[in-house]
N, C-alpha and C positions, 0 to 999 in steps of 0.2 A: 429616653428618646426612642421612638419607634424605628425599627429597622426597615430598610427598603424591601418590599416584596413585589415581584412582577405580577401583572394581571395577565394570566394565561387563558382566560376564558375565550372560547371561540377560536383558538389558534390550533393549527394542525402541524404535522411534521415532527421530526425528532424533538424531544423535550428540551434538550440543551439549546437548540436553535430558537425555540419558542421564547426561552428566557432572554437570549441575546436580542431578539426582535423587540420584546417588551422593553428591554433596557434602552435600545436605540430610540424607541419612541419616547420614552420618558426623558432621555437626554435632550432630544429635539424639542420637546414641549416645555422643558424647564423644570419638570418635576424632580429630575435628578440634576442638581446644579453642579457646576465645576467644583471639584475639591471634595464633594460628598464622599464619605467613607462608606463602602459597602460592607455588609456583614461577611464574616469568614464563610468560605464556601460550604463548610460542613454545617454551620448554623443555618444557612439558607436552605440546604438540603433537608434539614430537619423540619423547617417551617413549611416547605413545599411538599414534604413526604416523597422525596425522590432520593436516588442514590447520590452519595458524595461525588462519585465520578461524573454524574450528569452536571452538577453545578461547577465542578472543576473544569470540565470541557467548555461550559458556557463562559466562564471567566477567561479561559485561554483564548477562545474565539473572540471575546470582547476586546482583549488586549491586542489580538491580531488586527482587529478592525479599528484600532486606535480609540476605542471608547473608554478604556480603563488603563491605569498604570499601577504597578505594584511597587511598594517600598518595603524592603526587608526590615522586619521588626516592627513595622507600623501597620501595614494592611494594604488594602486595595482601594483606589480612589478614582472618581470620575475625572477623566482627562479633558483639559480644555483644548480648543482647536490649535492654539499656539504652543501647547505643552507637549511637544513631541520629542521622541528620541531620534536623532538624526539617522541612526542606522537601523532602527527596528521598524521597518516598513512591512506592510502586509506582503508576504511573499507570493509569487505567482509562478506559473510554469515558464515564464519568459527567462531568457538568459542574457541580461544586460551586461555590458562591459564596464559599467561604472556602478557605484553604490555598493550595497551589501553583497558579500559573496555567499551565495545560497548553497549550503551543504545539507539542506533539509530535504531535497528532492531526489528520489532514487531513480533517476532517468539516465539512459545511456547517452554516449556522445552522438550527436545527430548528424555530423557531417559526412560520415563514411558513405552513406547510401545515396547522397544527392546526385552524383554524376550518373549512376546507374539508373535511378528513377527518372532523371531527365531524359536519358536516351530512350528508355522504354516508353515514356509518354510521347516522345516524338514519333516513335515507331507506330504507336497506337493511333495517333492523330493522322498519320499518313496512310494508314491501312484502311481496309474495308469493313472492319468489325466495330468501329466506334459507335455506329448508330445503335446496334443491339446492346452495347454496354451502357447506353444512356436510357434504356427502356426498362420497364418492369420485366423481371425474368423469374421463371419458376426454377426451383432447385435442379430439376431434371435437365434444364438447359445449360447448367454450369458444370458439366461433367469434367472438363479440364481443370476447373478450380477444385473440384472434389479430389481429383487425382493428385493435385499439388498438395492439398491438405493431408492426404494419406502419406505422401512423401515427407512432409514436414514432421508429422507424428512419428514416422519411422526414424527420422533423424533424432527425435527426442526419446527413442527407445520404446515406442508404443505401437503395437500392431493393432490394426482395426479393420473391420469390414466397411464397405461403402455405406451401408445402412446405419452404421454406428457413429458417424461423424457429421458435423455441421459447422459451417463457417460463422463466425461472430464478428462484431465490431470491437475487437480487442478482448482481452481476458476479463476485464471488469464487466463488460456487457455480458459475456458468457456466464460469469458468476451470478449476475442478477437474474438471468434467464433460468439458471439451475435452481436457485433458491425459490423463484416464483413458481416453478413447475413441480418440484418434488416436495416442497413443504407447504403447510397451511398455517394460518394464524393460530397461535397457541402452541405450535410444535417447538421442540427443543433442538437448537443447533449448538453443537459443541465447537469451540475454537481453541487454538493454542492460548496459553496464558498471555503471551504477547503476540499480537496478530495484525494482519492487514486492516488498517483503520476503517476503510469503507465497508467492510463486511458487517461491522457492528451497526453502522448507520443504515445499511440495507435491511438488516434483520429487524431493527427497530421500526423502520417504515412498513415492513411487511407483517408486523405484529408477531414476530417470532420471539421466543425466549432464548437467551444465550447463557452458556455456562462454560467456564474455562477448564481446560485440561492442563494439569501441572507440567512444568518444564524444569529441566536442570541444564547444566552446561553442555550436555549432549543432545538437547532438544526435548521434544515432547516425550513424556514418560508413558509407556504402554500400560503399566499397572494402573495409572490414574485414569486412562481412557477406559479400561475394563471396569473399574469401579463405577464410573459414570454410567456405563452401559448397564451395569447390574442394578443400580439404584435409581437412575433417572429416566431410563427409556428414551434416549435421544433418537431423533429421526436421522440426523446426519452429523458428520464431523468434518469441518473445514480445516485444512492445514497446508502449509507450504514446506514440503520436506527437503527441498533443495535450495541452498543459499537463503535460508529463512530471513525474512525481514521482520524485525530488525536485528536479530541476534547473529546472523551470518552462518548459522549451523546448517550442515547437511546431514540429515538423519541417516544413521548407519543401516547397513543391510539387515542386521539383526532386529533393530527396532521397526523397520519397515515391515518385515515379515510378521512380527508380533502384531502390529496394528492391522495388517491384512487378515490375519487369523481371527482376531477379536471381532472385526467388522463382519466377517463371514459367520461367526458363531452367533452374534446377536442381531444380525440383519440390519446393521447400520450402514447408511450410504456414506462412503468416503468422498469428499470433494477435494481432489488433489490439484492444487494450484501450482503449476510448474512453469510460470513465466520466466524464471531464471534458469530452468533446466538446460536450454540450448547453450548456455554459457559455461556450464560445468562439464568438463571433459571426462572426469573419472567418477561420476555419481553412480550410486548403486541402482539396481533395477527399480523401475517405478512401482508404486503401490498398485497402479492400474493393471500391471501385468501379473501381479500376485493375487489380486482379488478383482478380476475383470467384471464379475457379475454384481459387485457392490461398490464400484468406483466410477465416479465421473471425473474425467481428466480434462483440465483446462490449460491451454497455453496460448501464446501469441508470438508475433514478430516484434513486439514493442520494445522489449529489453535487448534483443539480440541483433535487430536490423535497424529499425528507426521508430522512435516513439510516436511520430505523427502518422505512421502507416497503420491505421486502426483496423488491423485484421488479426483474428485469432481463430483457433480451431478447438473444438470440443468433441471429446469422445465419451459416449455413455452406453451403458447396457441397452440393448435394443428395446426392452420393455419401457424404458424411460424416455426414449427419443420422441414419441409423439407429443408429450407434454413440453419437452424442450423446444421442439420446432414451433409449437403453438406460441410459446413465450417469445421466441424471436419474432414471429409474425406480428404479435401484438405490440412489441416494443419498437421495431424498425421496419417491419414487413419483410425486408431482406437486407443482407449485408451488401453494401454498394458494389455492383459488378465491376465498376471501373477500378476501385481499389483492390478488389479481389484479383483482377487481371494483372495488375502491377505486381502484387504479392506472388501470384502463381508463376509469373515469368522469372522473378527473382529466385524462387525455389527450384523450379525445373532447370534453369540454367546453372544452378550451383552457386549463384551469387549470394544467396541468403546465407549459405554455410560459410562462404568466404567473409562476409560481413560480420558474422558471429565470431569468427576467428580474430578479426581486427578488433572487435570489442573486447575479447579476452586479452589480447595483447595490450590494449590501453589499460584495461583493469589491472593487469599484472604490473605495468609500469607505475600506475598511481598507487597501488598497494605498497610498492617498494618506496615510493616517495613519502607516503604517510609513515611508514616504518622508520625511515631515516630521520624525519623531522620530529616525530613523537618520541624517538629514542627508547628509553627504558620504561616509558608509560605502558602499562598493561592494557591490551585491548584484544578483542576477537576479530578475526578477519579470514578471508579466503582469497587465494591468489586469483581466482576467477570472478570474484565478487565485485560489485559496484559500491559497496559501503563497508564501514567498520562499526564495531559495537564497543563503546568505551564505558566500562563501569567506573563509577566515582567512589573514591575512598576518603578517609579522614573526615568523615561526617559531612562531606560536601553534598548539597542538595541539587538535584538535576534541574529543577525549575530556576534556582538562583544561577546556576552555571550557564544555563541556556540564555538567561537575560543578560548575564555578563558578557557572553559571546556576542550577543546582539549589539551591545554597546560598543563592542570592538569591530562591528561591521561584519559579523559572521553569523549566519543563521543555521542552527542545528535543531534536531528533534529530541525531545526527552522521552524516556520510557513510558511515562503515563499516557502519552498520546497513542500508544499501541495497546492499551488495556481497556477492557470494558468494565473492569471492576477496580476499585482503588486499593484493595488489600493485597499485600505481597508484591507490589510493584518495585523493582530494584531502582536504585539511584544510578541511572546510566543514561547515556545519550547515543544517538546514531549520527554518524557523519558520512555523508554521501560524497563520492569522489569523482563522479563522471558528469554531473550536471553542469559544473562550471567548465566552459570550454578553454579558458585561458589558464595555462599551467602556472604562470607566474602569480596570478591572483590566488590560485589554489594553494601554492606554496606559502604565500603571505598569510592566508587564512589559517592553514594548519599550524603555522608558527605561532599565531595568536592563541590558538587553542592550547598548544603545548605550553606557552608561557603562563596561561591562566591555570592550567591543571597543576603546574609546578609551583605556583605562587602560594605564599602563606594564606591560610584560611581567612585572615583578617582583611585580605584584599578583595574579598568577595562581596563587599557591601555595594549595593546598587545606588546609583545617583540619579535615578529616573525622577 
């Protein structure tokens, strides 16, 4: 019997999404009937001449879209409309008070900033400057916003000149603009072995090659970075040295210094993603201050103040700034002045710092809650962090454990979703503690995770 193969001709975008789109069309047309067993993802990868990680991501996305279901020991099958798992729904950024408890989203608690933002918006609406904030503005007209950006960077431990910084619509937008401006199709981008998932998708869309730098329990390994520099000639290295997602690691002072020295020696651009930096009170000095001529520093207010306030700041060597500014102009023309005004007032008034402190307080409280419920279960965490990293032992598989959690109404992320390559991925899951606003629901979800992790391995059979 011939195996199903997707028709990818004429499709564009990331390869794994092309596979999912072809699958959805074949399900809708009846070519893929309910109950049809799909080939193992490695077999499909071989037939399509793509990486196993590509087909694994495609299957995971198809499960998320309720196109497929998995049965442990049997395989992956086309799911019928009525053949749904009550608790495994496509997760979104919303925070519903019913249904699955979403511990897969690494977002801060949203409520702290609301009264301050409400007041600021009232002040703006009653003042005389609203008209100009609703019009196109050149960067030179936003001097107060630039000053606020300099102040926020200073709070993050980064000194910068006015000509070295620019505002963005959050850190992810900043990263897109950096990759667009400093790399060309075919260039090699290094990432940590486990990394921020959208980076891989952006790189694929831009035609970049990616390769991973090895990690251990202390984070990215400088010797591995140097080996890649010596043998592969990378253009840039993207990493998150503070409260790394997903592993929670904050890179030591020694390793940061080594990475800075290697970047200087080989002329590699470091892209330092420091979105969690404002939450970490005792972090070492940034890489940007150790290798300022070879580091692009990206941060935002999203993790420390409010996720919906899409304002970030980017600091880059002056020689790279024309390309970065052009990329921002091409993508959004300008960061919305109204949102910049709100962010600037929060920063200048000291409220942004206070809100970051409240996020840290909540993080510490929820880290203690997780520790009390998980008990003697081994996991990595940081008192200032919004998530924990839970390695699985006793031959437990992360994909099976994730699905078992979903059946219990708890959504978590597995390690494979943070890796661009299938080899060497640990069996582990990430659990986010701040996305769920209701503490009682969080307690119940963590207790279910604890019960599952401590259950005999025979209980990990899926009933999907």
